Backbone as CSV, one residue per row, in Angstrom:
resi,resn,N_x,N_y,N_z,CA_x,CA_y,CA_z,C_x,C_y,C_z
1,MET,18.724,55.918,26.778,19.169,54.632,26.270,18.727,53.566,27.256
2,ILE,18.298,52.440,26.694,17.868,51.306,27.503,18.869,50.188,27.322
3,LYS,19.233,49.573,28.399,20.153,48.444,28.336,19.387,47.178,28.710
4,LEU,19.446,46.207,27.798,18.786,44.926,28.057,19.845,43.892,28.356
5,ASN,19.600,43.117,29.360,20.528,42.063,29.715,19.743,40.764,29.797
6,LEU,20.046,39.834,28.906,19.365,38.552,28.866,20.228,37.528,29.584
7,THR,19.665,36.923,30.607,20.420,35.925,31.367,19.904,34.532,31.016
8,GLY,20.738,33.555,31.228,20.338,32.174,30.997,20.437,31.737,29.545
9,VAL,21.163,32.492,28.717,21.259,32.163,27.289,22.051,30.876,27.090
10,LYS,23.146,30.714,27.802,23.959,29.505,27.624,23.194,28.239,28.003
11,PRO,22.517,28.188,29.153,21.727,26.993,29.465,20.609,26.742,28.433
12,LEU,19.990,27.835,27.959,18.942,27.692,26.949,19.517,27.088,25.664
13,ASN,20.673,27.567,25.230,21.312,27.028,24.019,21.668,25.552,24.195
14,ARG,22.118,25.180,25.397,22.422,23.766,25.637,21.155,22.923,25.529
15,LYS,20.051,23.424,26.091,18.787,22.694,25.996,18.325,22.586,24.545
16,LEU,18.476,23.663,23.805,18.066,23.631,22.391,18.925,22.666,21.581
17,ASP,20.233,22.618,21.861,21.097,21.648,21.179,20.678,20.221,21.520
18,SER,20.349,20.009,22.781,19.891,18.692,23.210,18.571,18.340,22.522
19,LEU,17.726,19.354,22.338,16.448,19.149,21.674,16.656,18.687,20.228
20,LYS,17.643,19.231,19.533,17.938,18.815,18.150,18.311,17.338,18.099
21,VAL,19.164,16.923,19.012,19.614,15.526,19.038,18.426,14.607,19.344
22,GLU,17.643,14.973,20.349,16.458,14.182,20.714,15.470,14.115,19.555
23,ALA,15.223,15.265,18.914,14.261,15.314,17.808,14.720,14.417,16.665
24,ASN,15.996,14.408,16.373,16.530,13.550,15.309,16.336,12.079,15.668
25,ALA,16.607,11.724,16.904,16.441,10.334,17.343,14.971,9.911,17.281
26,ILE,14.070,10.786,17.718,12.639,10.467,17.689,12.148,10.351,16.252
27,THR,12.635,11.231,15.381,12.241,11.167,13.974,12.671,9.846,13.356
28,LYS,13.896,9.432,13.603,14.373,8.139,13.085,13.537,6.990,13.633
29,GLN,13.237,7.044,14.924,12.435,5.996,15.551,11.045,5.945,14.924
30,MET,10.423,7.097,14.704,9.077,7.123,14.124,9.089,6.644,12.670
31,ILE,10.115,6.998,11.907,10.202,6.544,10.518,10.351,5.032,10.484
32,SER,11.213,4.510,11.331,11.415,3.070,11.391,10.140,2.346,11.829
33,THR,9.492,2.854,12.852,8.264,2.246,13.367,7.146,2.308,12.329
34,THR,7.021,3.438,11.649,5.980,3.606,10.637,6.209,2.668,9.457
35,ALA,7.456,2.540,9.021,7.762,1.637,7.912,7.435,0.196,8.285
36,ALA,7.832,-0.225,9.477,7.561,-1.598,9.916,6.063,-1.844,10.059
37,ALA,5.334,-0.884,10.604,3.886,-1.043,10.762,3.189,-1.077,9.405
38,THR,3.660,-0.272,8.454,3.082,-0.285,7.108,3.300,-1.639,6.458
39,ARG,4.507,-2.161,6.586,4.796,-3.492,6.035,3.901,-4.537,6.698
40,ASP,3.794,-4.510,8.015,2.964,-5.478,8.735,1.498,-5.375,8.328
41,ASN,0.992,-4.145,8.194,-0.394,-3.960,7.760,-0.613,-4.516,6.359
42,ALA,0.361,-4.326,5.468,0.237,-4.849,4.106,0.225,-6.374,4.115
43,VAL,1.152,-6.984,4.837,1.217,-8.450,4.898,-0.063,-9.009,5.502
44,ASN,-0.527,-8.418,6.596,-1.752,-8.899,7.241,-2.970,-8.713,6.343
45,GLY,-3.026,-7.595,5.618,-4.145,-7.362,4.710,-4.194,-8.382,3.583
46,ILE,-3.029,-8.772,3.090,-2.969,-9.767,2.019,-3.350,-11.142,2.546
47,LYS,-2.875,-11.495,3.720,-3.116,-12.830,4.267,-4.486,-12.978,4.933
48,ARG,-5.104,-11.874,5.292,-6.353,-11.914,6.055,-7.564,-12.111,5.136
49,PRO,-8.381,-13.122,5.420,-9.645,-13.232,4.704,-10.633,-12.219,5.288
50,PRO,-11.813,-12.040,4.812,-12.381,-12.777,3.694,-12.097,-12.074,2.374
51,LYS,-12.034,-12.828,1.344,-11.963,-12.313,-0.018,-13.280,-12.686,-0.677
52,THR,-13.796,-11.834,-1.534,-15.130,-12.074,-2.085,-15.137,-12.150,-3.607
53,GLY,-13.981,-12.382,-4.200,-13.914,-12.506,-5.659,-14.258,-13.909,-6.118
54,GLU,-13.931,-14.194,-7.357,-14.239,-15.494,-7.954,-13.406,-16.609,-7.331
55,VAL,-13.931,-17.834,-7.435,-13.200,-19.016,-7.000,-12.665,-19.699,-8.249
56,TYR,-11.359,-19.951,-8.244,-10.713,-20.572,-9.402,-10.269,-21.988,-9.057
57,THR,-10.485,-22.913,-9.985,-9.974,-24.276,-9.837,-9.144,-24.666,-11.056
58,THR,-8.919,-23.725,-11.960,-8.143,-23.984,-13.172,-6.836,-23.222,-13.094
59,ARG,-5.760,-23.856,-13.494,-4.471,-23.169,-13.587,-4.419,-22.408,-14.904
60,PHE,-3.758,-21.248,-14.865,-3.607,-20.432,-16.064,-2.155,-20.015,-16.201
61,TYR,-1.743,-19.758,-17.418,-0.493,-19.055,-17.655,-0.792,-17.959,-18.661
62,THR,0.050,-16.952,-18.704,-0.149,-15.844,-19.623,0.800,-16.004,-20.797
63,ASN,0.258,-16.015,-22.012,1.114,-16.167,-23.197,1.715,-14.810,-23.573
64,LYS,2.489,-14.794,-24.650,3.185,-13.564,-25.059,2.229,-12.448,-25.477
65,GLN,1.037,-12.824,-25.878,0.040,-11.821,-26.264,-0.747,-11.296,-25.056
66,GLY,-0.442,-11.807,-23.875,-1.102,-11.348,-22.661,-2.413,-12.057,-22.366
67,ARG,-2.677,-13.149,-23.039,-3.914,-13.903,-22.812,-3.691,-14.984,-21.755
68,ALA,-4.698,-15.154,-20.897,-4.645,-16.210,-19.889,-5.079,-17.518,-20.544
69,ILE,-4.203,-18.509,-20.507,-4.456,-19.804,-21.130,-4.615,-20.856,-20.029
70,PRO,-5.762,-21.553,-19.986,-5.939,-22.621,-18.987,-5.078,-23.828,-19.341
71,TYR,-4.510,-24.478,-18.319,-3.694,-25.653,-18.616,-3.808,-26.769,-17.596
72,GLY,-4.766,-26.770,-16.734,-4.917,-27.854,-15.769,-5.762,-27.428,-14.589
73,THR,-5.797,-28.265,-13.584,-6.591,-27.952,-12.402,-5.685,-27.621,-11.224
74,ARG,-6.269,-27.064,-10.235,-5.559,-26.646,-9.031,-6.521,-26.686,-7.866
75,PRO,-6.010,-26.638,-6.631,-6.923,-26.510,-5.488,-7.695,-25.185,-5.603
76,ALA,-8.893,-25.154,-5.102,-9.729,-23.953,-5.199,-9.032,-22.750,-4.557
77,HIS,-9.127,-21.619,-5.237,-8.536,-20.364,-4.746,-9.596,-19.281,-4.804
78,GLN,-9.868,-18.643,-3.674,-10.814,-17.529,-3.616,-10.045,-16.248,-3.899
79,ALA,-10.341,-15.623,-5.013,-9.663,-14.384,-5.399,-10.258,-13.209,-4.633
80,SER,-9.590,-12.078,-4.714,-10.121,-10.861,-4.099,-10.984,-10.132,-5.116
81,ALA,-11.905,-9.338,-4.609,-12.729,-8.490,-5.466,-11.984,-7.176,-5.689
82,PRO,-12.335,-6.441,-6.757,-11.702,-5.137,-6.973,-11.821,-4.252,-5.728
83,GLY,-10.728,-3.600,-5.380,-10.701,-2.712,-4.221,-10.277,-3.385,-2.924
84,GLN,-10.322,-4.718,-2.861,-9.871,-5.435,-1.671,-8.364,-5.646,-1.746
85,TYR,-7.767,-5.949,-0.588,-6.380,-6.398,-0.613,-6.308,-7.619,-1.515
86,PRO,-5.200,-7.825,-2.228,-5.109,-9.012,-3.074,-5.136,-10.286,-2.226
87,ALA,-5.741,-11.323,-2.787,-5.803,-12.609,-2.093,-4.434,-13.276,-2.145
88,ASP,-4.072,-13.918,-1.062,-2.796,-14.615,-0.983,-2.933,-15.997,-1.615
89,ASP,-2.190,-16.234,-2.688,-2.255,-17.528,-3.359,-0.962,-18.302,-3.110
90,THR,0.160,-17.730,-3.527,1.450,-18.405,-3.358,2.240,-17.873,-2.165
91,GLY,1.850,-16.700,-1.645,2.585,-16.086,-0.541,3.770,-15.260,-0.999
92,LEU,3.993,-15.185,-2.304,5.171,-14.507,-2.837,5.146,-13.002,-2.575
93,LEU,4.010,-12.354,-2.816,3.942,-10.906,-2.594,4.173,-10.565,-1.125
94,ALA,3.455,-11.224,-0.231,3.593,-10.934,1.207,5.024,-11.177,1.688
95,ALA,5.678,-12.189,1.137,7.051,-12.512,1.550,8.075,-11.537,0.981
96,ASN,7.684,-10.761,-0.028,8.629,-9.854,-0.683,8.281,-8.386,-0.487
97,ILE,7.622,-8.058,0.605,7.400,-6.651,0.955,8.554,-6.254,1.858
98,ASN,9.380,-5.349,1.357,10.639,-5.003,2.020,10.648,-3.561,2.496
99,ILE,11.532,-3.298,3.443,11.790,-1.944,3.936,13.234,-1.608,3.610
100,THR,13.445,-0.456,2.996,14.788,0.031,2.695,14.944,1.405,3.338
101,THR,15.991,1.597,4.149,16.222,2.901,4.766,17.440,3.558,4.140
102,THR,17.363,4.866,4.003,18.466,5.666,3.464,18.554,6.956,4.273
103,ASN,19.495,7.785,3.895,19.631,9.107,4.505,19.796,8.998,6.020
104,LEU,20.668,8.074,6.436,20.971,7.849,7.854,19.729,7.536,8.675
105,GLY,18.788,6.816,8.072,17.581,6.417,8.788,16.463,7.438,8.745
106,LEU,16.656,8.543,8.020,15.625,9.573,7.948,14.667,9.368,6.775
107,THR,14.921,8.363,5.953,14.038,8.026,4.839,13.853,6.518,4.826
108,ALA,12.624,6.078,4.656,12.345,4.647,4.547,11.403,4.435,3.371
109,ARG,11.630,3.350,2.640,10.753,2.971,1.540,10.204,1.585,1.830
110,VAL,8.915,1.431,1.622,8.257,0.140,1.784,7.716,-0.236,0.415
111,GLY,8.011,-1.434,-0.036,7.522,-1.858,-1.341,7.994,-3.255,-1.657
112,THR,7.858,-3.625,-2.922,8.259,-4.942,-3.379,9.000,-4.835,-4.698
113,PRO,9.970,-5.693,-4.910,10.636,-5.709,-6.206,9.824,-6.460,-7.266
114,LEU,8.738,-7.111,-6.848,7.925,-7.886,-7.779,7.079,-6.946,-8.631
115,MET,7.192,-7.077,-9.949,6.491,-6.179,-10.851,4.973,-6.257,-10.670
116,TYR,4.454,-7.447,-10.377,3.005,-7.546,-10.283,2.445,-6.851,-9.044
117,GLY,3.304,-6.502,-8.089,2.855,-5.708,-6.951,2.309,-4.365,-7.402
118,ARG,2.949,-3.767,-8.381,2.485,-2.488,-8.939,1.170,-2.687,-9.689
119,TYR,1.073,-3.787,-10.448,-0.165,-4.059,-11.190,-1.335,-4.238,-10.236
120,LEU,-1.109,-4.932,-9.134,-2.166,-5.117,-8.149,-2.545,-3.787,-7.498
121,GLU,-1.552,-2.988,-7.162,-1.798,-1.714,-6.468,-2.628,-0.755,-7.315
122,TYR,-2.286,-0.622,-8.587,-2.920,0.391,-9.441,-3.874,-0.187,-10.483
123,GLY,-3.860,-1.501,-10.686,-4.688,-2.105,-11.714,-4.024,-1.999,-13.087
124,THR,-4.636,-2.611,-14.054,-4.163,-2.562,-15.443,-5.370,-2.288,-16.329
125,SER,-5.152,-2.277,-17.612,-6.282,-2.072,-18.526,-7.233,-3.267,-18.505
126,LYS,-6.760,-4.404,-18.000,-7.585,-5.613,-17.993,-7.957,-6.081,-16.583
127,MET,-7.516,-5.359,-15.549,-7.772,-5.798,-14.177,-7.961,-4.576,-13.279
128,HIS,-9.000,-4.620,-12.468,-9.201,-3.553,-11.488,-8.135,-3.655,-10.395
129,ALA,-7.865,-2.526,-9.761,-6.840,-2.474,-8.709,-7.260,-3.274,-7.483
130,ARG,-6.254,-3.884,-6.874,-6.377,-4.517,-5.559,-5.323,-3.866,-4.679
131,PRO,-5.563,-2.609,-4.261,-4.520,-1.870,-3.539,-4.133,-2.543,-2.228
132,TRP,-2.843,-2.571,-1.962,-2.335,-3.209,-0.746,-1.368,-2.301,0.005
133,LEU,-0.702,-1.379,-0.675,0.298,-0.543,-0.012,-0.296,0.776,0.483
134,ARG,-1.037,1.474,-0.355,-1.612,2.755,0.063,-2.586,2.606,1.233
135,PRO,-3.491,1.609,1.229,-4.352,1.461,2.419,-3.564,1.112,3.686
136,SER,-2.484,0.376,3.516,-1.650,0.016,4.674,-0.979,1.249,5.254
137,LEU,-0.463,2.125,4.381,0.154,3.366,4.858,-0.888,4.250,5.529
138,GLN,-2.075,4.344,4.955,-3.126,5.175,5.548,-3.494,4.676,6.945
139,ARG,-3.621,3.369,7.108,-3.935,2.786,8.418,-2.806,3.106,9.405
140,THR,-1.566,2.993,8.952,-0.414,3.259,9.814,-0.362,4.727,10.217
141,ARG,-0.634,5.618,9.284,-0.639,7.054,9.599,-1.642,7.360,10.698
142,THR,-2.834,6.815,10.559,-3.883,7.055,11.549,-3.435,6.571,12.921
143,GLU,-2.825,5.389,12.973,-2.370,4.825,14.243,-1.180,5.596,14.813
144,GLY,-0.316,6.124,13.957,0.950,6.693,14.393,0.918,8.144,14.822
145,ARG,-0.086,8.902,14.414,-0.111,10.329,14.747,-0.091,10.578,16.246
146,GLY,-0.908,9.860,16.975,-0.950,10.034,18.430,0.353,9.649,19.088
147,ARG,0.964,8.560,18.601,2.260,8.118,19.146,3.314,9.208,18.968
148,PHE,3.348,9.817,17.786,4.353,10.839,17.497,4.149,12.056,18.398
149,ARG,2.915,12.492,18.551,2.633,13.642,19.424,3.068,13.366,20.860
150,THR,2.795,12.164,21.326,3.174,11.797,22.695,4.689,11.808,22.864
151,LEU,5.412,11.203,21.910,6.880,11.172,22.002,7.479,12.576,22.004
152,VAL,7.010,13.429,21.109,7.549,14.799,21.031,7.191,15.578,22.299
153,GLY,5.966,15.438,22.774,5.568,16.121,24.010,6.412,15.686,25.193
154,ASN,6.655,14.384,25.307,7.488,13.873,26.405,8.911,14.398,26.294
155,MET,9.449,14.463,25.068,10.811,14.952,24.865,10.914,16.419,25.300
156,ILE,9.956,17.213,24.904,9.991,18.638,25.232,9.863,18.836,26.742
157,ARG,8.961,18.092,27.353,8.800,18.215,28.818,10.043,17.730,29.566
158,SER,10.690,16.685,29.046,11.882,16.167,29.726,13.030,17.171,29.717
159,LEU,13.015,18.083,28.775,14.070,19.099,28.715,13.691,20.363,29.496
160,GLY,12.545,20.316,30.148,12.170,21.450,31.008,11.366,22.508,30.315
161,PHE,10.961,22.284,29.060,10.129,23.263,28.362,8.669,23.002,28.720
162,ARG,7.925,24.089,28.869,6.502,23.973,29.190,5.715,24.777,28.156
163,ARG,4.467,24.419,28.002,3.580,25.170,27.099,3.269,26.517,27.650
């Protein structure tokens, strides 16, 4: 018969419990940071020139049949081309990109309550998409991966764990 005696279990369990708390805090921090960066990237993409679409000097409204009806003049507006971030005209979309957190900070949603935000993101049968949210998230993901690895590595090393 072989008898095994494992020592240091209690200190190891304390470190592992501490690791859970740290990991939860880092996860919340990364979710919050990622949501804010995604929102900032979206706002900057909308406000940042250049846009290469048409230049409009006529005001339009949409009637009940969905037709654009001209009704006067306006200062020149450079629209965005399909595939570009939407051009900022009134500032309404950029001002209404919100972050909502749930699940004790473990879930964040970035978006807008404005219906036309969805139309711009995905396009319609009469308009090509001018995506603003998905490219912003992709840019944020690329920027954030290294930050997350560094934070987790530092947390693990601070608790005395080594590779």
